[in-house]
C-alpha positions in Angstrom: 0.1 15.3 21.9 1.8 15.0 18.5 4.5 17.5 17.6 5.5 17.8 13.9 9.3 18.2 14.0 10.1 18.2 10.3 8.7 17.6 6.8 10.9 16.9 3.8 11.2 15.0 0.5 12.6 11.5 0.6 12.5 10.8 -3.2 11.7 13.0 -6.1 12.7 12.5 -9.7 11.0 14.5 -12.5 11.2 11.5 -14.9 9.3 9.3 -12.6 5.9 9.1 -10.9 6.7 7.8 -7.3 3.8 6.8 -5.0 2.4 4.2 -2.5 5.3 3.9 -0.1 6.0 1.3 2.6 8.8 1.4 5.2 10.4 -0.9 7.8 13.1 -0.7 10.5 15.9 -3.3 10.6 17.4 -4.6 13.8 20.4 -2.3 13.4 17.9 0.7 13.2 18.5 1.4 9.6 15.3 1.8 7.5 14.1 0.4 4.2 11.7 2.4 2.1 9.8 0.8 -0.9 7.5 2.5 -3.3 5.9 2.1 -6.7 7.7 4.0 -9.5 6.5 4.6 -13.1 7.3 6.7 -16.0 6.2 10.4 -16.1 6.4 11.6 -19.7 5.9 15.3 -18.8 9.6 15.9 -18.6 9.8 15.4 -22.4 7.3 18.2 -23.1 8.8 21.7 -23.1 7.1 24.2 -20.8 5.9 26.4 -23.7 4.1 23.4 -25.3 2.0 22.4 -22.2 -0.9 24.6 -22.9 -4.1 22.8 -22.0 -2.3 20.1 -20.1 -3.0 20.1 -16.4 -0.2 18.2 -14.6 -2.3 18.1 -11.3 -5.2 16.3 -13.0 -3.1 13.6 -14.6 -3.1 10.2 -12.8 -0.4 7.7 -13.8 -1.5 5.0 -11.4 -1.3 2.3 -14.0 1.7 2.1 -16.4 3.1 -0.7 -18.5 6.6 -0.1 -17.1 5.8 0.5 -13.4 8.1 -1.2 -10.9 9.1 -1.3 -7.3 12.0 0.8 -6.1 13.7 0.4 -2.7 15.9 2.9 -0.8 17.8 2.3 2.4 17.7 5.1 4.9 19.9 6.1 7.8 18.4 5.5 11.3 17.2 9.1 11.4 15.3 8.7 8.1 17.9 10.3 5.8 18.2 8.5 2.5 21.6 6.7 2.1 21.5 7.0 -1.6 19.6 8.8 -4.4 19.6 5.8 -6.7 17.2 3.1 -5.6 17.4 -0.7 -5.9 14.8 -2.2 -8.1 12.8 -5.4 -7.5 13.6 -7.5 -10.6 10.8 -6.9 -13.1 8.3 -9.5 -14.2 8.6 -10.2 -17.9 4.8 -10.1 -18.4 3.3 -7.6 -16.0 3.8 -4.2 -14.3 4.1 -4.0 -10.5 2.0 -1.9 -8.2 2.0 -0.9 -4.5 4.6 -2.7 -2.3 4.0 -3.7 1.3 7.0 -4.6 3.5 7.4 -6.9 6.5 10.5 -7.6 8.4 10.8 -11.3 9.4 12.3 -12.5 12.6 15.4 -13.8 10.8 16.1 -10.4 9.3 14.8 -11.2 5.8 12.5 -8.8 4.0 9.1 -10.0 2.8 7.6 -7.8 0.2 4.0 -8.3 -1.2 2.6 -6.5 -4.2 0.2 -6.9 -7.1 0.5 -6.5 -10.9 -1.3 -5.3 -14.0 -0.9 -7.1 -17.4 -0.7 -4.5 -20.3 -3.0 -5.3 -23.2 -2.7 -3.9 -26.8 -5.9 -2.1 -27.7 -6.9 -4.7 -30.3 -6.7 -7.5 -27.7 -8.3 -5.4 -25.0 -11.6 -5.2 -26.8 -12.0 -8.9 -26.2 -11.1 -8.8 -22.5 -12.2 -6.8 -19.5 -9.1 -4.7 -19.4 -9.0 -1.5 -17.3 -8.3 1.9 -18.9 -6.0 4.2 -16.9 -8.0 6.8 -15.0 -8.7 9.9 -17.0 -6.7 8.6 -20.0 -8.9 8.9 -23.1 -6.2 8.3 -25.6 -4.2 5.4 -24.3 -3.5 2.6 -26.8 -3.1 0.2 -23.9 -5.5 -1.4 -21.4 -4.6 -3.4 -18.3 -5.8 -6.8 -17.0 -5.5 -7.5 -13.3 -2.7 -10.0 -12.8 -2.9 -10.9 -9.1 -0.9 -10.6 -5.9 2.7 -11.9 -5.5 5.2 -12.6 -2.8 8.9 -11.7 -2.8 11.7 -12.4 -0.3 15.0 -10.6 0.0 17.9 -10.9 2.4 19.3 -8.1 4.5 21.6 -6.8 1.8 20.4 -5.0 -1.4 19.9 -7.2 -4.5 19.9 -10.4 -2.4 16.5 -11.7 -3.7 15.7 -15.2 -2.6 12.7 -15.3 -4.9 10.5 -12.8 -6.6 7.0 -12.7 -8.2 5.7 -15.8 -6.6 2.1 -15.2 -7.6 -0.4 -16.5 -5.0 -2.9 -19.0 -6.4 -6.6 -19.3 -5.3 -7.4 -21.4 -2.3 -10.6 -22.4 -0.5 -12.8 -21.0 -3.2 -11.2 -17.5 -3.1 -9.7 -16.3 -6.4 -10.2 -17.4 -10.0 -8.6 -18.4 -13.3 -8.4 -15.8 -16.0 -6.9 -17.8 -18.9 -8.7 -20.3 -21.2 -6.4 -23.1 -20.3 -6.6 -22.4 -16.6 -2.8 -21.8 -16.2 -3.2 -18.2 -15.0 -4.8 -18.2 -11.6 -4.9 -15.3 -9.2 -6.3 -13.8 -6.0 -7.1 -10.2 -5.3 -4.8 -7.2 -4.7 -2.7 -6.5 -1.6 -2.0 -3.1 0.0 -1.5 -2.9 3.7 0.7 -4.2 6.5 1.1 -7.9 6.8 2.0 -9.7 10.1 4.3 -12.4 11.4 2.1 -14.3 13.8 2.6 -17.8 15.3 5.4 -18.7 12.8 3.4 -17.7 9.8 3.1 -14.7 7.5 -0.5 -13.4 7.5 -1.4 -11.4 4.4 -4.7 -9.7 3.8 -5.9 -9.3 0.2 -9.0 -7.8 -1.4 -11.0 -8.8 -4.5 -14.1 -7.4 -6.2 -17.2 -6.4 -4.3 -18.5 -10.0 -4.2 -15.2 -11.5 -3.0 -14.5 -9.0 -0.3 -11.3 -9.1 1.8 -9.6 -12.3 2.9 -6.7 -13.5 5.0 -4.1 -15.8 3.6 -1.3 -17.6 5.6 2.1 -18.9 4.7 4.2 -21.2 6.9 7.2 -21.3 4.5 8.2 -17.6 4.1 5.7 -16.9 1.3 6.3 -19.8 -1.0 2.9 -21.5 -0.4 -0.3 -20.0 0.8 -3.6 -21.1 2.3 -6.9 -19.2 2.8 -7.3 -18.6 6.5 -10.6 -16.8 6.5 -12.9 -14.1 5.0 -12.2 -10.8 6.7 -15.1 -8.7 5.4 -17.7 -9.2 2.7 -21.0 -7.4 1.8 -23.7 -9.8 0.8 -25.6 -7.0 -0.8 -22.6 -6.2 -3.1 -23.1 -2.5 -2.4 -20.0 -2.0 -0.2 -16.5 -3.1 -1.1 -13.8 -3.7 1.5 -10.4 -2.6 0.2 -6.7 -2.3 1.1 -6.8 -4.2 4.5 -4.0 -3.4 6.9 -3.3 -5.8 9.8 -2.1 -5.3 13.4 -2.4 -7.0 16.7 -4.3 -5.5 19.6 -3.1 -5.4 23.2 -4.4 -9.0 23.8 -2.6 -10.4 20.7 -5.8 -10.7 18.6 -6.0 -9.5 15.0 -7.4 -6.2 13.8 -8.0 -5.3 10.1 -8.4 -1.7 9.1 -10.0 -1.3 5.7 -10.9 1.4 3.2 -14.4 1.1 1.8 -15.7 1.6 -1.7 -19.3 2.6 -1.8 -18.9 3.9 1.7 -17.2 7.2 0.7 -13.8 5.9 1.7 -14.8 5.5 5.4 -12.8 3.3 7.7 -14.1 -0.2 8.5 -12.5 -2.4 11.1 -12.9 -6.1 11.9 -11.4 -8.3 14.7 -10.5 -11.9 15.0 -8.8 -14.1 17.6 -7.8 -16.8 15.1 -7.9 -15.3 11.6 -10.6 -17.7 10.6 -13.6 -16.1 12.1 -14.0 -12.3 12.0 -16.4 -9.9 13.6 -18.9 -8.0 11.5 -17.3 -4.9 10.0 -17.7 -1.7 12.0 -18.1 1.4 9.8 -16.4 4.4 11.3 -16.9 8.1 10.6 -13.3 9.0 9.6 -12.4 9.0 5.9 -9.0 8.1 4.6 -7.0 6.9 1.5 -6.1 4.4 2.9 -5.2 3.5 6.5 -2.0 2.4 8.2 -1.9 1.2 11.8 1.4 1.6 13.7 1.6 -0.1 17.2 3.9 2.1 19.3 6.4 0.9 21.9 4.3 2.3 24.7 1.2 0.4 23.7 -0.6 3.1 21.8 -1.5 3.0 18.1 -0.9 5.7 15.5 -3.5 5.4 12.7 -2.4 7.5 9.6 -4.3 8.1 6.4 -4.4 10.3 3.3 -7.1 13.0 3.1 -8.4 13.7 -0.5 -10.9 16.4 0.2 -9.9 20.1 0.7 -7.6 20.9 2.3 -5.8 17.9 0.8 -3.1 16.3 2.9 -2.2 13.6 5.5 -4.0 13.0 8.8 -3.7 10.8 11.9 -5.4 9.7 15.1 -3.4 8.6 18.2 -5.3 5.8 20.0 -4.6 4.9 23.6 -4.7 1.2 22.6 -5.1 -0.7 19.4 -8.6 -2.0 20.2 -10.0 1.5 20.9 -12.6 3.1 18.6 -10.8 5.6 16.3 -13.9 7.8 16.3 -13.3 8.6 19.9 -9.9 10.4 19.3 -9.3 13.8 17.8 -8.0 14.1 14.2 -4.5 15.3 13.8 -3.6 17.2 10.7 0.0 16.4 9.7 -0.2 18.1 6.3 -2.9 20.3 4.7 -0.8 21.7 1.8 -1.6 19.2 -0.9 -2.1 20.6 -4.4 -4.7 18.1 -5.5 -6.4 14.8 -4.3 -3.6 12.6 -5.8 -1.7 12.0 -2.5 -1.8 9.8 0.6 -1.1 6.1 1.2 0.9 6.8 4.4 3.0 4.2 6.1 4.7 4.9 9.5 7.6 3.5 11.4 8.9 4.2 14.9 12.6 5.2 15.0 15.1 4.0 17.5 14.9 7.3 19.5 11.1 7.0 19.8 10.2 9.5 17.1 7.9 8.4 14.3 8.5 8.8 10.6 5.4 8.9 8.4 6.0 8.4 4.7 3.5 9.2 2.0 3.3 10.5 -1.6 2.4 14.0 -2.6 1.9 16.0 -5.9 3.9 19.2 -6.0 2.9 22.4 -7.9 4.7 21.2 -11.1 2.7 17.9 -11.0 5.6 15.6 -9.9 4.5 12.8 -7.7 7.1 12.1 -5.0 7.7 10.5 -1.7 7.9 12.7 1.4 8.0 12.2 5.1 6.9 13.8 8.4 8.9 13.3 11.6 6.8 13.3 14.7 7.4 13.5 18.4 4.7 11.8 20.5 4.1 12.8 24.1 
C-alpha cells in the first residue's frame, strides 16, 4: 500500500522554466536535487497583453541559455536554500536533463546532454532542430552529445565538467567537417556504480538504439560495453534508458519507446554486453524511473501525459517482476496539461520516499514539485 503524505513545490521561479529533475541522498542523509532550468520570457509580458498566448501550450524544452541548477535539501526534503548552484556553463552549447549518481567516495557524478544553438542563416545548411511549437524562432539547435561531470560533496567543488563522451565501438558519429566534434547519443535516466565502474546508458536515433557505456576512471574515459536495445526495422526507438540492479545483481534497463506510444520496454543483462530482447509492456510513461527500496521491492514512477495528466507509479515486489502484474498507483492527477513528468525518486533515511517531478501550473510556470510517500 502506498500512502501519499504530502505534495508541495520544491522550486518555482516565474522567470525560469524548471524541468527534468534528478535527486540523490548523501551519506549524511541530506539530499541533492538537480534540474534543467531555462529562460521563460512570459514574465516580461503584462497580463493585459497576453491575448492569444496560451501559456499551457508553450514548450520551452530547448533554449540557448538552458543550464543545470542544483539545490541541497534537508534530510526530510525541505530545500536548504532558494538560490541554486549552477553547473558551470559550456561556452558553446546549452545543457539539458541532468542525471545524478552518488559514488562510493561521496563524490557526485552528473551526466547530461547538450544542444548547440544555430543562427537561422546557418541552420538552413544543417539539420538543426526547431523548438517544438515555435514557428517564429530565429534559432535552431544541433544535437551536441552527452557529457560527464564530477563534483565533490560541497557545492561548487567541480573536479571537471562538460567532458563530452566520444564514440566507441562503432556507436556515435562525427558532426564536423574536420572530425573534431564527435558525439554519442543523449542520456536521461539513472546510471549505476557496478564492479568499480560507472555504467551509463545512452540513446541515439532509431537506427542506433540504446547502448551501455562504462568508465573505470570516474567518467574521464568511456568504452562501449554493449547495445541495450535496437529495432532492426527502424520503426521503434528506445529512449531514456534508466538502469537498476535486480535481486540477483543483474542489470535491468527500463526504456521509453518512440513509435510504441510511449510504452515501457525492459531489457536484462548479466554482464552489460549481451542483453535480452526488449519486452514491450502495457504501461505508458514519460519516462520511467526505477527506485530499488531497502526492503527489496522496486518503485517504478513515471509521468502520465494523457488525461487526467499527472504522475503515476507501480510498486513491484522485486526488481525483476513484470510491471504489468502490479496495479497502477495515481500519485497526482491534477496536471493542467501534458507538459509534466520526468519523475525521479529517492528513499529518505526514515523509510519514506520522495518523488520529484516537474509540473505546469495554471499560469503556465513549469516548476519542480514533490510527493512524499509512505510504503507499507
